[in-house]
C-alpha positions, 0 to 999 in steps of 0.5 A: 600351114599344112598341119593346120589344114590337116588338123582342121579337116580331121576334127571336122571329120570327127564331128561328121562321124559323131553327127552321123552316129547321133543323127537321131538327136539332130534337127532335121530339114523338112520339105517345104516351099523353099526346099528341093529335097525329098524327105527329112535330112539331118541339118546340124552339119555346121557344128562339125564345120565349127569343130574343125575351124574354131580351135584352129582359128583361136590357136594359130597366128593371124594378120590383124584383120583375121584375128578372132578379137574382131569376129568371134563375139559376133560369130558366137551370137549368130551361131547360137541364134542359128542353132536355135533356129535349126532346132526350133524356128526363130521368128524372122524379125528376131533373126533380122535384129540379131543379124543386124546387131552382129553386123554392126558389132563387127563393123564397130570393132573393125572401124575401131581397130582401123580408125574407119570413118562413120560412113565406112562402118555403116557400109561395112555393117550393111555388107556383112548383113547382106552376106550372111543372109545371102549365104543362107539363101544360096544353101538350098541345093546339095553341096552348093554352100559347102563347095563355095566355102572351100573355094572362097576361103581357099582363095582368101588363104592363097592371097594371104600366103602370097602376101607372106602373112600367116593364112591359117585362119581362112585355110582352116575354114576351107579345110574344115568344110572338106569333110562336109562335102562328103555327106552334103554332095548329091545326094545329101545325107546331111545339111549344114543348116543355119548354124553353118550357113549364116556364120559362114556368110558372116565370115566371108564378109568379115574376112573380105571387108577386113582384108580390103580395109587392111590393104591385103587385097582390092575392093573387087577381090572378095566380090569376084571370089563369091560372085556366084552367090552374090549375083544369084542372091542379089538378082533374085531379091531385086526381081522379087522387090520389083514384082512386089513379092514378099521377099522374106517368105520362103521361095524357090525362085533363085536361079540355082533353084530354077536350074535345078527344077528345069532338069539339072537336078542337084548334081547338074546344078553343083557342076555348073555353079562349081565351075563358076565358083572355081573360075571366079576364084582362080581369076580373082587370085590371079589378078590380085597377085599377078595383074591387079589392074585386070581385076575390075575388067575381069569382074565386069566380064564375070558379071556379064557371064552370070547375066547370060546364064541367068537370061538363059535360065529365065528363057527356058523357064518361061518356055517350060513353065514348070508347075510350082 
């Protein structure tokens, strides 16, 4: 297992070096209504992540719910369309159709492999479609999505190892993200782009739901692991829907974006959310391995903690009323 981690990280590091050398050929993230950065930043870093992950994921042993046969097809579809979107914008409706198609394809494959009823397939598809979009929504501040990838898939790998199963697939993804953090941490010199964020969100939901279906972990486990992303994106979308806003349009009203704009900046936002990620992941792994009966209470407590943080951000946002 250590060899898998080392090789994945080394391949991703080579990818980062190549992308840095050829940055003139890379698509760039321009400043717009959603972004928090200044200037044009290369946005193809996700390609380095996949260079480190995919060869290992196809080569190493894996439990049934992590085998590439279940996820590689939908992943390829998402990666191709997302890369196209990084290079030249793809219409929202086209992206949504592709996202739903990929989610349905994975849910159908998982349902066929584990004899799931129709309602479970639909629930899985909806979960995956939301997850791949929320991960993209949360990739708006330096280091945030990459840190969540390292922590989240590292937590998946820890539990798989504890179950006595080969954990090369999730650990390879966590390891492949590590070199990206070097260039994506504040101040970011490279973004992972849609080609990174969207397929990562898909794999987070695919591995998480697959583990639930296979009985590898409890239903609450993947939710607690990725709670900082799930809570922020879900609360923000709900607020925008209640206010009648066009939720599909670019915006800067996520709680992490407000925290940044209140003065925390990229480094402060990463520190606060990184603490939330680490705390949730450690608690989730401990509960799943040692005390599963504590899982739901801990999830409830973590949700309450996030709600308090969001309430504090809302309070200071109203008091400061920064300009948009």
